C-alpha positions as CSV (number, residue, x, y, z in Angstrom):
1,M,48.0,75.3,-57.1
2,M,47.9,72.3,-54.8
3,W,45.0,70.2,-53.7
4,H,45.2,68.3,-50.5
5,V,43.6,64.9,-49.7
6,V,43.0,64.8,-46.0
7,F,42.8,61.2,-44.5
8,A,43.4,59.3,-41.3
9,E,45.5,56.3,-40.7
10,C,44.2,53.3,-38.7
11,D,45.7,54.8,-35.5
12,G,43.7,58.0,-36.0
13,R,46.7,60.2,-37.1
14,V,45.4,62.8,-39.6
15,L,47.6,63.3,-42.7
16,S,47.3,64.9,-46.1
17,R,48.6,64.1,-49.6
18,A,49.1,66.8,-52.2
19,A,47.8,66.6,-55.8
20,R,48.2,69.1,-58.7
21,S,44.6,68.9,-60.0
22,R,41.0,68.1,-58.9
23,D,41.0,64.9,-60.9
24,S,44.3,63.8,-59.5
25,A,43.1,64.6,-56.0
26,I,40.0,62.5,-56.5
27,Q,42.1,59.6,-57.9
28,V,44.4,59.8,-54.9
29,A,41.3,59.8,-52.6
30,C,39.9,56.8,-54.4
31,E,43.2,54.9,-54.1
32,L,43.3,55.7,-50.4
33,L,39.7,54.5,-50.0
34,S,40.5,51.3,-51.8
35,Q,43.2,50.7,-49.2
36,A,40.8,51.3,-46.3
37,Y,42.1,54.7,-45.2
38,D,39.6,57.0,-43.7
39,V,39.5,59.8,-46.3
40,R,37.9,62.9,-44.8
41,R,37.9,65.5,-47.6
42,I,39.8,67.2,-50.4
43,L,40.8,70.8,-49.7
44,E,40.8,72.9,-52.9
45,P,43.3,75.7,-53.5
46,N,40.5,78.3,-53.1
47,G,39.6,77.0,-49.6
48,I,36.5,75.1,-50.6
49,S,36.4,71.4,-49.8
50,I,35.0,68.3,-51.4
51,E,33.5,66.3,-48.6
52,R,33.4,62.5,-48.1
53,P,29.9,61.9,-49.5
54,E,30.9,63.4,-52.9
55,L,34.1,61.3,-52.8
56,D,32.1,58.2,-52.1
57,E,30.0,58.9,-55.2
58,H,33.2,59.1,-57.4
59,F,34.4,55.9,-55.9
60,D,31.2,54.0,-56.1
61,E,30.3,55.0,-59.6
62,G,33.6,53.5,-60.8
63,R,34.9,56.7,-62.4
64,F,38.4,55.4,-61.9
65,P,38.5,51.7,-63.2
66,G,40.0,49.3,-60.7
67,L,39.2,51.4,-57.7
68,R,35.9,49.9,-56.7
69,R,35.4,48.8,-53.1
70,D,36.3,45.2,-52.3
71,T,34.9,44.4,-48.9
72,S,36.2,40.9,-48.8
73,S,39.1,40.2,-46.4
74,A,41.0,38.5,-49.2
75,G,40.7,41.7,-51.3
76,R,42.0,43.9,-48.6
77,A,44.9,41.6,-47.7
78,S,46.2,41.3,-51.3
79,R,46.5,45.1,-51.8
80,M,50.0,46.6,-51.8
81,P,50.2,49.9,-49.9
82,I,50.8,53.0,-51.9
83,E,53.7,55.2,-51.1
84,L,52.5,58.3,-49.3
85,E,54.1,61.8,-49.1
86,T,52.4,63.2,-46.1
87,V,51.8,66.6,-44.5
88,T,50.3,66.7,-41.0
89,E,47.2,68.8,-40.6
């Protein structure tokens, strides 16, 4: 069963990235949030979705160490982009 993290690039193009579990999908979403992508939701295999407010809770509570928001421009500039496998929505 696949989970899909739906996000938008800075040009507005909507993409998704697949994950094999709920925890993995949340971690992918947090990684994308830390790199300033516009994460919209996670689509579960059963059709239910995890919306952005719940994802923000996971991100803000530091459930994945090292993935807390850095709002400084130096923090954003020093991040290396993650390699994405994308599927268009």
